[in-house]
Backbone as CSV, one residue per row, in Angstrom:
resi,resn,N_x,N_y,N_z,CA_x,CA_y,CA_z,C_x,C_y,C_z
1,MET,-21.979,7.663,-17.250,-21.606,9.079,-17.342,-20.119,9.201,-17.075
2,THR,-19.369,9.821,-17.961,-17.929,9.944,-17.787,-17.486,11.376,-18.025
3,MET,-16.785,11.929,-17.040,-16.243,13.275,-17.159,-14.811,13.252,-16.644
4,ASN,-14.039,14.238,-17.013,-12.656,14.319,-16.568,-12.573,15.115,-15.278
5,LEU,-11.943,14.539,-14.264,-11.767,15.235,-12.986,-10.275,15.283,-12.691
6,LYS,-9.555,16.150,-13.440,-8.116,16.346,-13.245,-7.375,15.021,-13.264
7,ASN,-7.746,14.189,-14.241,-7.064,12.937,-14.494,-7.247,11.885,-13.413
8,LEU,-8.192,12.105,-12.503,-8.458,11.089,-11.482,-9.402,10.042,-12.033
9,ALA,-9.124,8.800,-11.717,-10.065,7.733,-12.034,-10.887,7.487,-10.787
10,VAL,-12.113,7.973,-10.779,-12.971,7.861,-9.606,-13.952,6.744,-9.857
11,ARG,-13.889,5.729,-9.055,-14.726,4.571,-9.283,-15.783,4.526,-8.195
12,SER,-17.025,4.686,-8.571,-18.119,4.674,-7.614,-18.938,3.420,-7.850
13,PHE,-19.046,2.586,-6.829,-19.687,1.303,-6.999,-20.782,1.112,-5.956
14,SER,-21.816,0.429,-6.344,-22.818,-0.005,-5.392,-22.395,-1.342,-4.819
15,LYS,-22.423,-1.506,-3.513,-22.031,-2.774,-2.909,-23.013,-3.879,-3.274
16,TRP,-24.158,-3.495,-3.797,-25.143,-4.494,-4.221,-24.973,-4.858,-5.692
17,ALA,-24.024,-4.241,-6.378,-23.895,-4.488,-7.808,-22.443,-4.607,-8.238
18,LEU,-21.642,-5.319,-7.433,-20.236,-5.455,-7.744,-20.008,-6.239,-9.028
19,ALA,-20.999,-7.023,-9.424,-20.833,-7.825,-10.630,-20.834,-6.967,-11.885
20,SER,-21.378,-5.782,-11.791,-21.424,-4.907,-12.965,-20.721,-3.594,-12.652
21,ILE,-19.403,-3.688,-12.496,-18.602,-2.525,-12.112,-18.524,-1.548,-13.268
22,ALA,-18.711,-0.272,-12.944,-18.618,0.773,-13.969,-17.595,1.795,-13.533
23,LEU,-16.810,2.274,-14.464,-15.841,3.339,-14.200,-16.501,4.666,-14.524
24,ILE,-16.661,5.522,-13.506,-17.241,6.830,-13.739,-16.454,7.855,-12.955
25,THR,-16.611,9.102,-13.301,-16.091,10.177,-12.481,-17.260,10.976,-11.953
26,MET,-16.975,11.708,-10.892,-18.056,12.360,-10.168,-17.730,13.817,-9.954
27,SER,-18.707,14.653,-10.055,-18.530,16.053,-9.706,-18.568,16.171,-8.197
28,PRO,-17.992,17.225,-7.622,-17.980,17.361,-6.169,-19.367,17.274,-5.552
29,ALA,-20.389,17.687,-6.268,-21.732,17.658,-5.709,-22.268,16.246,-5.561
30,GLN,-21.671,15.283,-6.285,-22.184,13.934,-6.253,-21.705,13.137,-5.046
31,ALA,-20.627,13.548,-4.412,-20.111,12.832,-3.255,-19.608,13.839,-2.239
32,ASP,-19.997,13.660,-0.988,-19.569,14.590,0.051,-18.095,14.400,0.407
33,LEU,-17.670,13.146,0.549,-16.286,12.845,0.886,-15.768,11.757,-0.043
34,LYS,-14.513,11.881,-0.466,-13.912,10.877,-1.330,-12.792,10.177,-0.570
35,LEU,-12.829,8.867,-0.563,-11.816,8.029,0.062,-10.935,7.457,-1.039
36,GLY,-9.677,7.892,-1.101,-8.765,7.503,-2.173,-7.922,6.294,-1.807
37,ILE,-7.785,5.384,-2.774,-7.016,4.159,-2.592,-5.985,4.054,-3.704
38,HIS,-4.765,3.664,-3.374,-3.753,3.436,-4.409,-3.983,2.066,-5.045
39,PRO,-3.619,1.895,-6.306,-3.990,0.683,-7.041,-3.056,-0.494,-6.774
40,PHE,-3.054,-0.981,-5.522,-2.163,-2.087,-5.181,-2.780,-3.449,-5.443
41,LYS,-4.058,-3.466,-5.855,-4.759,-4.675,-6.275,-5.637,-4.296,-7.456
42,PRO,-6.186,-5.287,-8.172,-7.168,-4.965,-9.210,-8.333,-4.175,-8.626
43,ALA,-8.906,-3.285,-9.440,-9.954,-2.377,-8.963,-11.119,-3.120,-8.321
44,SER,-11.545,-4.221,-8.914,-12.694,-4.942,-8.364,-12.404,-5.443,-6.954
45,GLN,-11.163,-5.876,-6.698,-10.795,-6.338,-5.366,-10.738,-5.179,-4.379
46,LEU,-10.234,-4.037,-4.825,-10.167,-2.873,-3.948,-11.559,-2.396,-3.559
47,VAL,-12.478,-2.429,-4.497,-13.858,-2.032,-4.202,-14.446,-2.941,-3.133
48,GLU,-14.242,-4.237,-3.311,-14.771,-5.188,-2.341,-14.124,-5.006,-0.974
49,SER,-12.818,-4.704,-0.973,-12.083,-4.564,0.280,-12.438,-3.300,1.055
50,PHE,-12.647,-2.191,0.332,-12.806,-0.901,1.004,-14.241,-0.393,1.070
51,SER,-15.181,-1.039,0.393,-16.574,-0.605,0.486,-17.119,-0.669,1.910
52,PRO,-16.810,-1.720,2.694,-17.293,-1.723,4.078,-16.803,-0.525,4.889
53,LEU,-15.558,-0.113,4.691,-15.050,1.062,5.407,-15.737,2.321,4.917
54,ALA,-15.921,2.457,3.602,-16.597,3.639,3.064,-18.020,3.735,3.604
55,ASP,-18.729,2.608,3.656,-20.097,2.598,4.184,-20.121,2.973,5.665
56,TYR,-19.153,2.459,6.416,-19.080,2.742,7.854,-18.806,4.225,8.094
57,LEU,-17.865,4.790,7.353,-17.570,6.208,7.509,-18.757,7.067,7.080
58,SER,-19.468,6.644,6.049,-20.661,7.377,5.619,-21.668,7.472,6.766
59,GLU,-21.862,6.332,7.417,-22.826,6.283,8.523,-22.374,7.153,9.693
60,LYS,-21.119,7.026,10.073,-20.620,7.725,11.251,-20.425,9.222,11.025
61,MET,-20.040,9.593,9.799,-19.803,11.001,9.498,-21.092,11.717,9.098
62,GLY,-22.097,10.970,8.696,-23.328,11.580,8.213,-23.159,12.218,6.851
63,GLU,-22.139,11.782,6.113,-21.862,12.263,4.761,-21.532,11.064,3.890
64,ARG,-21.995,11.082,2.648,-21.706,9.960,1.769,-20.219,9.926,1.431
65,VAL,-19.623,8.757,1.575,-18.208,8.544,1.270,-18.112,7.609,0.076
66,SER,-17.444,8.053,-0.981,-17.282,7.242,-2.185,-15.820,6.915,-2.409
67,LEU,-15.571,5.765,-3.012,-14.211,5.321,-3.270,-13.643,5.965,-4.526
68,VAL,-12.373,6.315,-4.453,-11.631,6.871,-5.589,-10.368,6.026,-5.760
69,ILE,-10.253,5.354,-6.896,-9.093,4.508,-7.144,-8.239,5.168,-8.223
70,ALA,-7.045,5.560,-7.850,-6.163,6.240,-8.793,-5.642,5.269,-9.846
71,ARG,-5.255,5.827,-10.987,-4.699,4.996,-12.056,-3.299,4.494,-11.720
72,ASP,-2.549,5.279,-10.924,-1.211,4.848,-10.521,-0.870,5.515,-9.192
73,TYR,0.267,5.130,-8.647,0.657,5.597,-7.322,0.886,7.106,-7.298
74,GLN,1.540,7.644,-8.319,1.834,9.072,-8.331,0.561,9.897,-8.404
75,GLU,-0.401,9.442,-9.182,-1.675,10.151,-9.266,-2.358,10.190,-7.902
76,HIS,-2.260,9.088,-7.185,-2.848,9.017,-5.842,-2.188,10.032,-4.911
77,ILE,-0.860,10.086,-4.937,-0.132,11.030,-4.093,-0.516,12.467,-4.440
78,ASP,-0.542,12.786,-5.716,-0.864,14.145,-6.143,-2.301,14.524,-5.797
79,ALA,-3.205,13.570,-5.877,-4.612,13.862,-5.595,-4.810,14.286,-4.144
80,ILE,-4.189,13.588,-3.219,-4.335,13.977,-1.822,-3.520,15.246,-1.558
81,GLY,-2.358,15.367,-2.173,-1.540,16.561,-1.964,-2.215,17.830,-2.424
82,ARG,-2.964,17.741,-3.529,-3.670,18.907,-4.061,-5.060,19.082,-3.448
83,GLY,-5.439,18.184,-2.567,-6.743,18.311,-1.915,-7.907,17.869,-2.775
84,GLU,-7.649,17.024,-3.774,-8.713,16.569,-4.666,-9.478,15.381,-4.103
85,ILE,-8.891,14.702,-3.117,-9.617,13.700,-2.348,-9.477,14.053,-0.872
86,ASP,-10.420,13.581,-0.081,-10.521,14.023,1.310,-9.789,13.120,2.290
87,ILE,-9.829,11.828,2.017,-9.208,10.823,2.876,-8.413,9.902,1.962
88,ALA,-7.234,9.482,2.395,-6.431,8.594,1.552,-5.809,7.483,2.376
89,TYR,-5.804,6.303,1.779,-5.102,5.139,2.316,-3.796,5.036,1.551
90,LEU,-2.668,5.084,2.268,-1.358,5.178,1.632,-0.406,4.108,2.138
91,GLY,0.370,3.546,1.214,1.491,2.718,1.619,2.577,3.585,2.213
92,PRO,3.511,2.986,2.945,4.552,3.769,3.619,5.380,4.646,2.678
93,VAL,5.818,4.096,1.537,6.625,4.895,0.605,5.806,6.048,0.050
94,SER,4.558,5.780,-0.305,3.701,6.846,-0.838,3.499,7.945,0.190
95,TYR,3.354,7.566,1.473,3.197,8.593,2.503,4.445,9.464,2.592
96,VAL,5.625,8.840,2.619,6.867,9.613,2.719,7.013,10.539,1.519
97,LYS,6.688,10.028,0.325,6.788,10.860,-0.867,5.777,12.003,-0.833
98,LEU,4.567,11.727,-0.356,3.556,12.773,-0.185,4.073,13.866,0.743
99,HIS,4.638,13.468,1.877,5.152,14.436,2.848,6.307,15.235,2.264
100,ASP,7.201,14.558,1.551,8.347,15.248,0.955,7.909,16.271,-0.089
101,THR,6.850,15.942,-0.832,6.414,16.795,-1.943,5.491,17.916,-1.495
102,TYR,4.566,17.592,-0.596,3.507,18.544,-0.253,3.556,19.033,1.192
103,GLY,4.454,18.513,1.993,4.530,18.943,3.385,3.590,18.159,4.281
104,ASN,3.383,18.678,5.473,2.558,17.990,6.465,1.120,17.828,5.998
105,VAL,0.565,16.669,6.259,-0.860,16.425,6.065,-1.392,15.815,7.362
106,PRO,-2.675,15.981,7.658,-3.217,15.402,8.889,-3.181,13.876,8.851
107,LEU,-2.554,13.287,9.858,-2.498,11.838,9.981,-3.699,11.363,10.791
108,LEU,-4.436,10.408,10.238,-5.639,9.918,10.911,-5.354,8.673,11.742
109,ALA,-4.708,7.688,11.160,-4.425,6.434,11.861,-3.560,5.566,10.979
110,ARG,-2.831,4.640,11.588,-2.116,3.632,10.807,-2.608,2.253,11.215
111,GLN,-2.495,1.307,10.318,-3.050,-0.007,10.596,-2.078,-0.865,11.388
112,ALA,-2.644,-1.731,12.221,-1.859,-2.703,12.981,-2.347,-4.091,12.603
113,ILE,-1.428,-4.948,12.230,-1.756,-6.325,11.868,-1.372,-7.232,13.024
114,ASN,-2.381,-7.938,13.528,-2.197,-8.780,14.716,-1.553,-7.981,15.848
115,GLY,-1.993,-6.726,15.985,-1.529,-5.864,17.058,-0.234,-5.137,16.777
116,ASN,0.393,-5.391,15.631,1.700,-4.808,15.327,1.566,-3.763,14.225
117,PRO,1.918,-2.504,14.497,1.793,-1.451,13.481,2.973,-1.385,12.512
118,ALA,3.897,-2.323,12.597,5.018,-2.396,11.667,4.993,-3.747,10.964
119,PHE,5.549,-3.789,9.771,5.593,-5.046,9.038,6.960,-5.241,8.413
120,HIS,7.191,-6.429,7.887,8.481,-6.783,7.310,8.303,-7.235,5.867
121,GLY,9.404,-7.228,5.158,9.424,-7.801,3.820,10.310,-9.026,3.808
122,LYS,10.112,-9.866,2.812,10.910,-11.077,2.657,11.539,-11.112,1.261
123,ILE,12.807,-11.450,1.210,13.442,-11.838,-0.046,13.509,-13.352,-0.032
124,PHE,13.060,-13.984,-1.104,12.899,-15.437,-1.069,13.252,-16.086,-2.394
125,VAL,13.421,-17.389,-2.308,13.728,-18.223,-3.466,12.832,-19.466,-3.381
126,ARG,12.930,-20.334,-4.383,12.257,-21.623,-4.279,12.965,-22.473,-3.230
127,LYS,12.214,-23.350,-2.620,12.761,-24.157,-1.544,13.947,-24.993,-2.003
128,ASP,13.944,-25.423,-3.258,15.021,-26.281,-3.758,16.196,-25.498,-4.345
129,SER,16.179,-24.181,-4.214,17.242,-23.348,-4.778,18.544,-23.511,-3.994
130,THR,19.661,-23.345,-4.678,20.965,-23.365,-4.003,21.315,-22.011,-3.394
131,ILE,20.522,-20.974,-3.675,20.769,-19.627,-3.143,20.497,-19.620,-1.641
132,GLN,21.478,-19.146,-0.868,21.353,-19.164,0.588,21.258,-17.773,1.208
133,ASN,21.735,-16.768,0.516,21.731,-15.422,1.086,21.710,-14.401,-0.044
134,ILE,21.645,-13.121,0.317,21.538,-12.071,-0.704,22.767,-12.048,-1.604
135,ALA,23.934,-12.277,-1.040,25.151,-12.246,-1.853,25.102,-13.265,-2.982
136,ASP,24.387,-14.364,-2.767,24.279,-15.409,-3.789,23.404,-15.000,-4.967
137,LEU,22.752,-13.847,-4.876,21.869,-13.403,-5.956,22.625,-12.848,-7.156
138,LYS,23.914,-12.625,-7.029,24.695,-12.106,-8.153,24.579,-13.049,-9.349
139,GLY,24.236,-12.472,-10.487,24.087,-13.261,-11.704,22.753,-13.962,-11.842
140,LYS,21.855,-13.785,-10.855,20.564,-14.464,-10.867,19.454,-13.521,-11.348
141,SER,18.301,-14.095,-11.650,17.146,-13.296,-12.072,16.290,-12.963,-10.864
142,PHE,15.712,-11.761,-10.889,14.975,-11.277,-9.707,13.673,-10.624,-10.141
143,ALA,12.600,-10.903,-9.402,11.287,-10.305,-9.653,10.982,-9.246,-8.605
144,PHE,10.768,-8.002,-9.050,10.229,-6.943,-8.211,8.750,-6.781,-8.554
145,GLY,8.007,-6.162,-7.654,6.588,-5.943,-7.914,6.345,-4.687,-8.727
146,GLU,6.155,-3.564,-8.033,5.849,-2.283,-8.661,6.909,-1.281,-8.219
147,PRO,7.386,-0.398,-9.097,8.492,0.490,-8.724,8.251,1.312,-7.460
148,HIS,6.992,1.680,-7.174,6.682,2.494,-6.000,6.471,1.662,-4.731
149,SER,6.484,0.357,-4.852,6.121,-0.518,-3.734,7.198,-0.540,-2.653
150,THR,6.754,-0.465,-1.411,7.675,-0.500,-0.274,8.402,-1.831,-0.194
151,MET,7.628,-2.915,-0.143,8.204,-4.219,0.157,8.435,-5.114,-1.058
152,SER,7.950,-4.719,-2.236,8.257,-5.536,-3.406,9.293,-4.860,-4.307
153,HIS,9.832,-3.714,-3.838,10.915,-3.084,-4.590,11.891,-2.318,-3.700
154,LEU,11.450,-1.219,-3.078,12.388,-0.258,-2.513,13.143,-0.785,-1.292
155,VAL,12.433,-1.369,-0.347,13.133,-1.892,0.834,14.030,-3.077,0.472
156,PRO,13.541,-4.068,-0.294,14.465,-5.150,-0.668,15.642,-4.669,-1.514
157,ARG,15.422,-3.672,-2.339,16.532,-3.155,-3.138,17.568,-2.495,-2.230
158,TYR,17.118,-1.820,-1.167,18.034,-1.255,-0.176,18.806,-2.366,0.530
159,MET,18.110,-3.458,0.885,18.770,-4.594,1.527,19.826,-5.197,0.612
160,MET,19.502,-5.298,-0.669,20.464,-5.851,-1.634,21.670,-4.929,-1.770
161,TRP,21.435,-3.614,-1.815,22.537,-2.652,-1.878,23.445,-2.808,-0.666
162,GLN,22.846,-2.969,0.522,23.645,-3.139,1.740,24.547,-4.378,1.649
163,ALA,24.059,-5.403,0.942,24.822,-6.651,0.808,25.738,-6.644,-0.411
164,GLY,25.816,-5.492,-1.100,26.703,-5.384,-2.239,26.146,-5.923,-3.539
165,VAL,24.820,-6.118,-3.582,24.191,-6.634,-4.800,23.310,-5.541,-5.396
166,THR,23.888,-4.728,-6.272,23.111,-3.743,-7.011,22.510,-4.436,-8.231
167,VAL,21.498,-3.821,-8.827,20.773,-4.524,-9.885,21.649,-4.832,-11.093
168,ASP,22.705,-4.046,-11.306,23.589,-4.336,-12.431,24.393,-5.615,-12.216
169,LYS,24.387,-6.121,-10.983,25.084,-7.373,-10.688,24.155,-8.582,-10.764
170,LEU,22.855,-8.330,-10.974,21.922,-9.421,-11.202,22.053,-9.904,-12.635
171,GLY,21.606,-11.131,-12.888,21.556,-11.594,-14.261,20.543,-10.796,-15.057
172,ASN,19.374,-10.597,-14.462,18.321,-9.737,-15.011,17.281,-9.518,-13.933
173,TYR,16.444,-8.529,-14.136,15.342,-8.289,-13.208,14.165,-7.705,-13.976
174,LYS,12.985,-7.828,-13.369,11.772,-7.359,-14.037,10.745,-6.938,-12.990
175,PHE,9.976,-5.890,-13.308,8.832,-5.498,-12.482,7.608,-6.251,-13.007
176,VAL,6.987,-7.015,-12.152,5.893,-7.890,-12.593,4.512,-7.428,-12.117
177,GLY,4.449,-6.263,-11.468,3.148,-5.655,-11.201,2.674,-5.649,-9.768
178,ASP,2.734,-6.783,-9.083,2.282,-6.787,-7.691,2.945,-7.929,-6.925
179,HIS,2.680,-7.976,-5.633,3.314,-8.947,-4.740,2.991,-10.379,-5.141
180,VAL,1.741,-10.635,-5.441,1.329,-11.998,-5.776,2.045,-12.475,-7.034
181,ASN,2.149,-11.617,-8.031,2.849,-11.991,-9.259,4.315,-12.333,-8.986
182,VAL,4.923,-11.631,-8.035,6.305,-11.935,-7.665,6.398,-13.366,-7.130
183,ALA,5.539,-13.678,-6.158,5.573,-15.017,-5.554,5.308,-16.095,-6.591
184,LEU,4.326,-15.876,-7.452,3.995,-16.867,-8.469,5.123,-17.022,-9.480
185,GLY,5.784,-15.910,-9.811,6.886,-15.968,-10.757,8.045,-16.801,-10.238
186,VAL,8.343,-16.666,-8.942,9.418,-17.463,-8.343,8.993,-18.924,-8.253
187,LEU,7.780,-19.180,-7.828,7.291,-20.555,-7.736,7.305,-21.252,-9.094
188,ALA,6.972,-20.508,-10.145,6.927,-21.084,-11.495,8.310,-21.294,-12.095
189,GLY,9.329,-20.738,-11.457,10.674,-20.860,-11.989,11.039,-19.811,-13.011
190,ASP,10.170,-18.794,-13.173,10.481,-17.715,-14.106,11.592,-16.812,-13.573
191,PHE,11.750,-16.784,-12.247,12.778,-15.972,-11.593,13.443,-16.796,-10.507
192,ASP,14.716,-16.511,-10.261,15.430,-17.209,-9.194,15.019,-16.720,-7.815
193,ALA,14.618,-15.455,-7.732,14.287,-14.873,-6.427,13.333,-13.701,-6.615
194,GLY,12.755,-13.260,-5.504,11.848,-12.120,-5.534,11.646,-11.584,-4.136
195,ALA,10.838,-10.533,-4.026,10.595,-9.906,-2.728,9.147,-9.460,-2.632
196,THR,8.536,-9.689,-1.462,7.171,-9.253,-1.202,7.034,-8.892,0.275
197,LYS,5.890,-8.329,0.618,5.566,-8.158,2.032,5.352,-9.539,2.637
198,GLU,5.514,-9.616,3.954,5.582,-10.917,4.606,4.288,-11.716,4.529
199,ASP,3.122,-11.070,4.518,1.892,-11.854,4.497,1.725,-12.594,3.175
200,VAL,2.142,-11.972,2.072,2.085,-12.653,0.779,3.050,-13.838,0.783
201,TYR,4.218,-13.645,1.344,5.184,-14.744,1.436,4.633,-15.890,2.283
202,PHE,4.130,-15.569,3.467,3.654,-16.620,4.365,2.479,-17.394,3.770
203,ASN,1.639,-16.698,3.009,0.497,-17.377,2.402,0.911,-18.393,1.339
204,ARG,2.135,-18.271,0.828,2.582,-19.167,-0.248,3.845,-19.943,0.097
205,GLU,4.335,-19.761,1.304,5.555,-20.459,1.719,5.410,-21.972,1.578
206,ARG,4.264,-22.489,1.967,4.051,-23.943,1.937,4.044,-24.502,0.510
207,LEU,3.875,-23.634,-0.470,3.862,-24.091,-1.860,5.266,-24.325,-2.408
208,GLY,6.268,-23.916,-1.601,7.632,-24.187,-2.033,8.562,-23.001,-2.041
209,LEU,8.339,-22.028,-1.156,9.213,-20.870,-1.060,10.087,-20.960,0.189
210,ARG,11.227,-20.300,0.139,12.138,-20.250,1.283,12.739,-18.845,1.382
211,ALA,12.615,-18.221,2.548,13.135,-16.869,2.744,14.645,-16.908,2.950
212,ILE,15.338,-15.937,2.337,16.782,-15.806,2.556,17.125,-14.524,3.300
213,ALA,16.162,-13.610,3.467,16.404,-12.375,4.213,15.080,-11.752,4.629
214,THR,15.095,-11.078,5.759,13.924,-10.381,6.290,14.302,-8.930,6.549
215,SER,13.433,-8.025,6.151,13.730,-6.601,6.310,13.604,-6.145,7.752
216,GLN,14.097,-4.951,8.037,13.813,-4.278,9.290,12.316,-3.965,9.353
217,PRO,11.753,-3.756,10.534,10.333,-3.387,10.611,10.083,-2.008,10.012
218,ILE,9.026,-1.908,9.238,8.626,-0.650,8.607,7.209,-0.327,9.047
219,SER,6.958,0.913,9.437,5.619,1.307,9.866,4.616,1.058,8.750
220,ASP,3.469,0.530,9.110,2.499,0.031,8.138,1.704,1.159,7.468
221,HIS,0.754,0.756,6.627,-0.070,1.688,5.849,-0.786,2.694,6.761
222,VAL,-1.067,3.859,6.201,-1.603,4.956,6.994,-2.780,5.610,6.274
223,LEU,-3.695,6.126,7.048,-4.805,6.924,6.531,-4.547,8.385,6.864
224,VAL,-4.679,9.249,5.864,-4.454,10.676,6.055,-5.662,11.450,5.539
225,ALA,-5.730,12.712,5.925,-6.798,13.598,5.459,-6.209,14.737,4.645
226,SER,-7.039,15.351,3.834,-6.634,16.518,3.067,-6.339,17.683,4.000
227,ARG,-5.349,18.484,3.631,-5.051,19.693,4.415,-6.192,20.700,4.337
228,LYS,-7.066,20.537,3.346,-8.205,21.438,3.212,-9.351,21.076,4.151
229,MET,-9.273,19.922,4.791,-10.359,19.486,5.664,-10.347,20.277,6.978
230,PRO,-11.494,20.777,7.426,-11.548,21.493,8.698,-11.040,20.625,9.851
231,ALA,-10.369,21.255,10.820,-9.773,20.526,11.942,-10.813,19.720,12.711
232,SER,-12.024,20.260,12.840,-13.069,19.549,13.579,-13.446,18.246,12.888
233,LYS,-13.454,18.258,11.554,-13.785,17.040,10.806,-12.638,16.039,10.881
234,VAL,-11.398,16.539,10.863,-10.251,15.653,11.019,-10.321,14.928,12.346
235,ARG,-10.627,15.665,13.414,-10.709,15.049,14.747,-11.810,14.009,14.795
236,LYS,-12.932,14.291,14.165,-14.036,13.339,14.162,-13.647,12.060,13.428
237,LEU,-12.979,12.211,12.294,-12.511,11.037,11.555,-11.516,10.231,12.380
238,GLN,-10.591,10.911,13.027,-9.627,10.213,13.868,-10.328,9.397,14.943
239,GLU,-11.294,10.007,15.613,-12.020,9.311,16.677,-12.729,8.076,16.143
240,ILE,-13.371,8.212,14.992,-14.098,7.085,14.404,-13.140,5.948,14.064
241,LEU,-12.037,6.289,13.400,-11.096,5.262,12.956,-10.378,4.595,14.126
242,LEU,-10.010,5.371,15.132,-9.275,4.807,16.260,-10.156,3.953,17.169
243,GLN,-11.462,4.093,17.030,-12.394,3.307,17.836,-13.076,2.199,17.044
244,ILE,-12.720,2.033,15.781,-13.449,1.093,14.932,-13.357,-0.346,15.428
245,ASP,-12.244,-0.701,16.047,-12.110,-2.079,16.531,-13.008,-2.364,17.730
246,LYS,-13.556,-1.314,18.356,-14.473,-1.507,19.479,-15.907,-1.745,19.007
247,ASP,-16.187,-1.416,17.759,-17.516,-1.622,17.188,-17.706,-3.101,16.850
248,PRO,-18.907,-3.659,17.086,-19.142,-5.071,16.748,-18.872,-5.389,15.279
249,ARG,-19.014,-4.388,14.420,-18.757,-4.600,12.987,-17.307,-4.362,12.609
250,GLY,-16.531,-3.835,13.551,-15.191,-3.373,13.240,-14.252,-4.442,12.732
251,ALA,-14.270,-5.612,13.340,-13.345,-6.673,12.935,-13.527,-7.034,11.465
252,ALA,-14.767,-7.160,11.043,-15.039,-7.533,9.648,-14.604,-6.428,8.694
253,ILE,-14.820,-5.172,9.084,-14.415,-4.038,8.240,-12.900,-4.004,8.082
254,LEU,-12.179,-4.182,9.188,-10.719,-4.130,9.151,-10.138,-5.314,8.379
255,GLN,-10.698,-6.507,8.601,-10.210,-7.689,7.897,-10.465,-7.592,6.399
256,SER,-11.505,-6.847,6.038,-11.800,-6.661,4.628,-10.707,-5.842,3.942
257,ILE,-10.148,-4.875,4.661,-9.076,-4.048,4.094,-7.852,-4.901,3.799
258,THR,-7.375,-5.581,4.795,-6.222,-6.484,4.668,-6.350,-7.557,5.733
259,LYS,-6.162,-8.783,5.337,-6.260,-9.885,6.290,-5.277,-9.678,7.430
260,GLY,-5.774,-9.820,8.652,-4.911,-9.694,9.823,-4.965,-8.353,10.512
261,VAL,-5.579,-7.337,9.887,-5.666,-6.029,10.542,-6.584,-6.139,11.750
262,THR,-6.067,-5.775,12.906,-6.829,-5.886,14.151,-7.255,-4.536,14.708
263,ALA,-6.607,-3.463,14.291,-6.945,-2.142,14.826,-6.302,-1.063,13.962
264,LEU,-6.795,0.155,14.140,-6.151,1.346,13.617,-5.671,2.139,14.823
265,ILE,-4.426,2.558,14.815,-3.825,3.186,15.986,-3.291,4.563,15.617
266,PRO,-2.992,5.407,16.605,-2.470,6.739,16.306,-1.189,6.683,15.480
267,ALA,-1.005,7.695,14.642,0.170,7.766,13.772,0.834,9.118,13.908
268,LYS,2.151,9.130,13.776,2.907,10.381,13.731,3.957,10.269,12.638
269,ASP,4.391,11.398,12.142,5.301,11.405,11.004,6.596,10.660,11.297
270,SER,7.102,10.750,12.508,8.381,10.107,12.839,8.303,8.586,12.785
271,ASP,7.106,8.019,12.738,6.967,6.567,12.596,7.624,6.069,11.313
272,TYR,7.822,6.961,10.354,8.330,6.563,9.040,9.785,6.982,8.815
273,ASP,10.481,7.352,9.907,11.859,7.815,9.767,12.813,6.716,9.308
274,SER,12.624,5.480,9.781,13.526,4.407,9.357,13.393,4.155,7.859
275,LEU,12.179,4.263,7.340,11.975,4.115,5.904,12.639,5.264,5.156
276,ARG,12.561,6.460,5.703,13.195,7.614,5.062,14.692,7.376,4.855
277,THR,15.329,6.736,5.825,16.755,6.455,5.710,17.045,5.599,4.491
278,ALA,16.238,4.550,4.301,16.422,3.671,3.145,16.147,4.402,1.839
279,LEU,15.081,5.197,1.827,14.719,5.903,0.598,15.759,6.962,0.228
280,LYS,16.342,7.602,1.238,17.382,8.588,0.969,18.555,7.934,0.246
281,LYS,18.952,6.761,0.705,20.053,6.057,0.054,19.667,5.641,-1.358
282,MET,18.436,5.206,-1.559,17.996,4.815,-2.895,18.074,6.007,-3.857
283,ARG,17.670,7.174,-3.384,17.761,8.369,-4.220,19.213,8.691,-4.566
284,GLU,20.095,8.524,-3.587,21.500,8.833,-3.798,22.133,7.947,-4.868
285,ILE,21.644,6.719,-4.991,22.219,5.818,-5.999,21.382,5.793,-7.278
286,GLY,20.426,6.738,-7.369,19.709,6.937,-8.613,18.478,6.086,-8.831
287,VAL,17.923,5.519,-7.757,16.717,4.709,-7.891,15.509,5.616,-7.904
288,GLU,14.729,5.579,-8.965,13.530,6.392,-9.083,12.330,5.637,-8.522
289,TYR,11.431,6.362,-7.858,10.218,5.711,-7.325,9.101,6.717,-7.209
């Protein structure tokens, strides 16, 4: 069954039937709460990663929670901003853009990896490369991930600007879709350098990568609620999410979202101020995201 729901791609999957994934849209009556995810991985992987959380929230809230995977980052931002989804998992840049466009939204929790609610990005080359620092990237080829990505585009591009390497000074550059593609592209020799979040880098460092720069810490991914959600329901969601690591099932649910997530902790808008500084400069020099 397929219907149009304001251009949202709503993917509802049975955890018992992941092998036969179907793309469908749902009327509001079909799902009590919608949990929106930005498309930072293939849809099948996102379903596998977030179904345990959706099932857990369904149980704790007493309302069925279904996954909604947007077609692109902007659609995801607009969906939560317009109140078309109830809960959203957002990358740092998407959260800042959501706040800038739609104003305050209820913050539920942000993720902490190995106890740390901030993460870093890496700019890297092949281990045998003669490139030693960002300044050496002039005239070289560079792989970015996705234009909206915090650590595979915007933050490293800010770091390069700080070092005097704007993209017009590169030999060439290309957006290759996601963090993993960036790492593989550099390893394969298709690009002289690239940038990803640190966990993707560390997972492939032993294959022959070498970091030449590390970003400042950036507050990690965040879960927010629709402004249309009653305050009592927001508080209940916050309590559930902030206590999930105390549940015997919590570790597996969190690790399913992203490897290394150990807890969800309180979040406030000012946690993202350092990122705002970088994004403001990117806007000033004409970088669209």
